[in-house]
N, C-alpha and C positions, 0 to 999 in steps of 0.2 A: 429591575426591569420595568418598563412601562406596560400597561395593560394590554396593548396591542402586539407586544413582542411575542414571537413564537420561538422558543429555544430549540437548539439542536446541537449535536456533538459530531465532530470530525475526528476520528482516530487516524493518526498518520504513522506510517512506518516505512521501511525501505522496500519491503516486498521480497518476493523470491520467484523463481520460475513457476509458471502456471502448471507445468507437468515435468516429467522426466524425458519428454520428447526433445530431441536435439534442436528442433526449430524454436521451441519455447526457451530453451537455455540460451541459444544464440541471440534471440530477441532481448532477453534479460541482460545478457552481457553487453550488448550494444548500448542499452540504456545506461548501464553502469559506467560505460566508457564514453559517455557524452555523445552518443550517436555514431562513434567509430565502430565499424564492423569488426568483430573478433576474428582472428584467423582460425582455421579448421583445428589446429592443434590445441588451442585454448578451449574451444568448444568441446572437443573430445575429452580433454582433461576435466573440465567442470562437469560434463555429463557423467563421466566415470565417478567423480567424487559424490555427486548428488545421488547416483544409484547405490553407491556403497552405504550411504546413510538412509536410503529409502525415500529420498526427497526431503524437502524442507517443510516442516509443519507450520511455518510462520503465517502464511495466508489463511489457513484454516483456523488457527488459534485466534488470529486477529478478528476474523468474521464472527467467531463464537463470543469473543469479548464484546463486540459491538452489539450482538443480539442480546446478551445478558444485560448490558448497560441500558439498552433501549427498554427492555422489560422492567428494569428497576426504576428508571426515571420516568418512563412514559413519554419520552421524547424521541424524535427521529435521530438515529445514529448511523453514520456512514463511515466507511473505511476508504482511505486514500493512500495509495502506495507511490513511493518516489520512483521505483524502478520496475514496477509491474502494474497490472490492471487490477482493480480500477485505479485510475490516476487520481491525484488530489483534486485536479480540476473537475473530473467527472463526478467525484464524490460531492464537491461543493455544488455542482449543478443539480445533483439529486436532492440535496438539502433545500436548495432554492425551490425546486419543483414541488417539494413537500410543504412549502409555505413557511419555511424557517426564515426568521429575520435576524436572529442573534446566534452566532456559532461559537461554541467553546471548542477550540482546537487543542488536541492533546497529542503530543509527540511521544510515541511509545519507545523510541530509540534515542534518548537524549544524550548525545555525545557530539563533540565538535569535530568537524572535518571540513577543510577548506573547499573540497569538491562539493560536498552536500550543502554547505552554507551559501554557495554561490548561486543557488537556485536551480 
């Protein structure tokens, strides 16, 4: 790195619904489905499933990983989610806003899927 570079890290994962509320699960499913609204039956079924397991810990765990990495490195670290908030674009904007000039992007869910790889 050059002397003027300011490094930062972007942790990326799929994300999960923000809460067990039906509206958050509906919004999450719409993103997973490429913007197509899910029907009520699908939302009901996913709401039931998420409630059975007490919700997904993914977002909270990812934020904790980001905080620990930032503490360890002393660099700005942001989280960007593919299907929930904050989005990857929002996370990159936050890094730029923090003065970051070089980003190490780490995919926390490294697997191939045509849907996910299409952007």
